[in-house]
N, C-alpha and C positions, 0 to 999 in steps of 0.2 A: 879245200877251196881257198884261193889265195885272197888277200886283202882287198883287191881291186873288185874281184867277183862279189865278195860280201858287202862291199859298199854299193855296188849296183843292185843287188838283191834288196838291200836295205831301203835304198831310194824308190824302188818299184813298189815295195811293200807300203811305205809311207804314201806313195801317190795313190795307190789303189784305196787305202784307208781314208785319204783326204776325200777322193771321189765319192766313196761310200757315205761319209759324213755329210757331204754337201747335198747328196741325193735325199738322205733322210731328213735333213733341214727343208729342202725343197718340198717334199711330200707331205711333211707335218704341216708346213705353211699352207699348203694347197688345201689340206683337210680342214684346217682352221677357217680358211677364207670360205669354202664351201658351206661350212656350218653357219657362219655369219650370215652370208647371203640367204641361206634357206630358212634360218629362223628369224632373223630381223628385217630383212629387207625383201619380203615376199610381197611383190606388188599386186598379185592377184588376190592374196588375203587382205592386204591392206584396202584395196578397192571395195571388197565386199564389207569389211569391218567399218570403214568410215561412212558407207552408205545406209548400213542397216542399224537398227536399234539393238543395243547389246544390254542383256540382263545379267547381272552377277548374283548368285545366291550365296549368302554368308551365314554360318551358324555361330553365333556368339558364345562365349564363356567356356571354351574348351581348354582343358588342362592336360589331357591324355592321362588322367587318373583311370583307374580300373572301373569307375562308374561311368566312364564316357564310352566304354566298349559298345554296349547296345546301341548307343546314340549314332555312332559312326558306322556301325554295321547296318542300321536301317537307312542312314544317308547314302551308303554306298550302294545298296540295293535300288534306291531311287535314282541315283546318278546313272547306274548302268541301264535301268528300265526306260528312263526318259532322254537320255544323251545330254545330261547337263552336268555341271561341275559344282562343287562347293569350296568357298573360303572358308577356313577354320579361324575365327577369331580367337586367338590364344592368350590367356592371361600369363604373363611371363613368370611371376614368382611362384604362382601355383603350380604352373608346369614345371619349374625348376625344382620344386619341392616333392610333388606326388606323381610325377610321370611314370608310368607303367609301361615296361618294354614292349610287352604283347600289344598294347593299345597303340604305341608309337609306331611299332612295325606295320600295323594295319594302314596307317598314313603312308609310311615309307614304300610300301609295296603297292599303292595305289595312287601315285601322284599324277596320273591321268586324270583322275577325278577329284583330288583334293590338293589345296596349297594352303600354307599357314601364312596368316597376317596377324600382325601386333593388335591387341586389344587391351592395352594398359599394363601397368606393372603389377598392380595387386588389387585392382578394383575397389580400394578403399581410400578414404580420407586420412590424412595423418591425425594421431591423437591430439595434437595442439589445437587442431580445428575442431575436432569433436568436443573437447574441452571448452572451447569458446561458445559453443551453442548446446549446452547440456540438456535443455528442455525440448529440442527439436529432433525430428526424425532424420538426422543427418546421413546421407548417403552421397555417393559420387566418387570422383578420383581427382578430376581437374576443374569441378565446378561444385559449389556449395549450394545444393537446390534450396534448403530450407531459408536461406538468407539471400538468395538471388544474386550471389557474389562470386567472383573468380578465385580460384585457390592461388595463393602467393606464387610469383615466378620461380622463385628458388625451389620450392617444393615440386612444382611441375618439372623443372628440369632434372631434379634427382630421380623422379619416376621415369622420365623419358630416357635419360642416360642409362639407368640400370635395366630398363626394359630392353633397350637395344643390345646392351651387353650381353645378357642372356640369350638372346637369339643368335648373336654373333658366335657364341660359344658352341652353340648346337649347330652352326652353319645353315641356319634357316633363312636363307637370303630375301625371300619375299617378305619375311616378317621383319627386315631391316629396311623395307622400302615403302610398305603399305601400313598405315596406321589407322584402324577404326576406332575412334574415341569412345571409351565407356559411355553409355547414355547418349551418345552422340553430342555430347556437351562440353565445350571448353571455351576458350577466348582467343584472341589474337596472339596471346603469349604462346599457347598451344601450337599455333601454326609455326610461328617463327622459330620455336625450340625444336619442333619436329623437323624443320628444314635444316637447323643448325646440326642435328645429328643424322642427316642424310636421307630423310624420308622424302619420297616423291609424291606420295598420295596420301592425304588425310582425309576422313570422312568425318564431318561433324556439322552441327547447326552453325549457321553464320547469318548475320542480319543483311538480307538483300532484297530488292524488290521482287525477285522471281521466286515462285515456290521450289522450283527445280533448277539448280544452277551449278557451274563449276567456275571457280575464281583462281586466277593464277597468281602466285606470290613467288617471284623470282624462278627458282628451280622446282617449286611444290605447287601441286594442285590442291586446292581446298574444295572439296565437293561436298554438297549437302543432297544429292540426288540419291536419297535412299528412302525405302518404304518399310516401315518397321511392323512386323507381325507380332501381335500381342503375345507376351511371354506368360501371362497369367493363366493361360488356358492349355491344358493337357489335350484335351478333345477339341478339334476345331471344327466349329459347326457350319451349317450351309450359309448363314448370314455372314459369317466371317469370309468365307470363300467369295461371296459375291462382292462384299465390300472391298476385299484385296485386289480382286481382278479388275473392278471398277476403277481403283485408284492407279493401278498399272497402266490400264488403257488410257485414262485421262492424263497421265504423265507423258505418255507417248504422242498423244493428241496435241499437248502442248509444245511439242517439239524436243522434248528431252531424249537424247541418244544414248546415255549411259546410266543405268539405273542399278542401284544396289539394293537387293531384296534381303532384308535382315531378318533372320530367324533366331530361335533360341533352343537350347538343348531339350527343354520341356516339350517343345512341339514335336520332337521326334520319339516320345516315349511310347506311342502307340502307333505301330506301323500301318495298321488298317486305316486310322484316320488320317495321317500325313500322306499316305499313298492317295487316298481320295481327294485330297487338298490339292495335290500336285496334279493329279489326273485331270481334274475339272477346270483348275486355273490355268494350266499350260494349254489345254485344248481351247479355252475362251481367248486367251491371249494370242495364239497363232491364228485362229480365225480371224480375229480383228486386225491383226499386224503381220502380214505374211513375210515381211523382211526382218522379223525378230530373230536374234542369235543369242545363245547362252554361252558366256566365256567367263574365265577367271577375271579378277580385278587386275592382275598383272597384265592381261592382255591388252590394255590400255597403253602400255609401253611400247608395243611392238610396232605402232605406225606412227 
């Protein structure tokens, strides 16, 4: 083959390769656009979501240690049975130190039913604060309950910064966007620091006229629209079920559209009791509120 023919073959080959690359880029871009349209700009979903009342169920104090396995197994059973989902409020430092691969795999294999949200760095006050109040039952992380005072801003920042860093290292995206504050208690520094580190939703008590509310601070939503299920009870009795469902129904009656139902690991220790709890409460809620939906906390970002 002479040099002229070799040049022609080379040019044709280059042209075909270029066309192939352009087609690959086109198809990849098309797939990405379809994905964005389907998952984020679904108008029919948003129409339903914006008109319905949405309940999100959260289980606090998860670390994915081996002790959490029966908790998550019971939660998964309930999620599948009742068509609901669970946000798992994970304590970052404990997760980093005690995470069991088998337990974490249970979450990874069932992300249709579970998502991870941040629930503090270590659920503890710094030793300097404990030393300052030695005769009090001091607990919290972002608020000193015994003294009814805030944790210093620099300490709060250390906790939030390290909390987010751990979740970033494990690529747990929702835990870098949603922060349910331990004991639901912080201050306005907690809000501003969470916003500084990229959180979109923070759930904690704030002083407002409304019992149930969402307040917007720049790019972050501060929400206190939660109902806390007592964590000191392993067995959930009938009076608790009635009280819980009455509070949910009252919140919906008052016009609250987004409600976070906070549960605790101890509530899932007995499958028979927690199953009865969900069976009775969900039946009552649905009967009183036909437009109620059950979704992740992250679904608030979709519309």
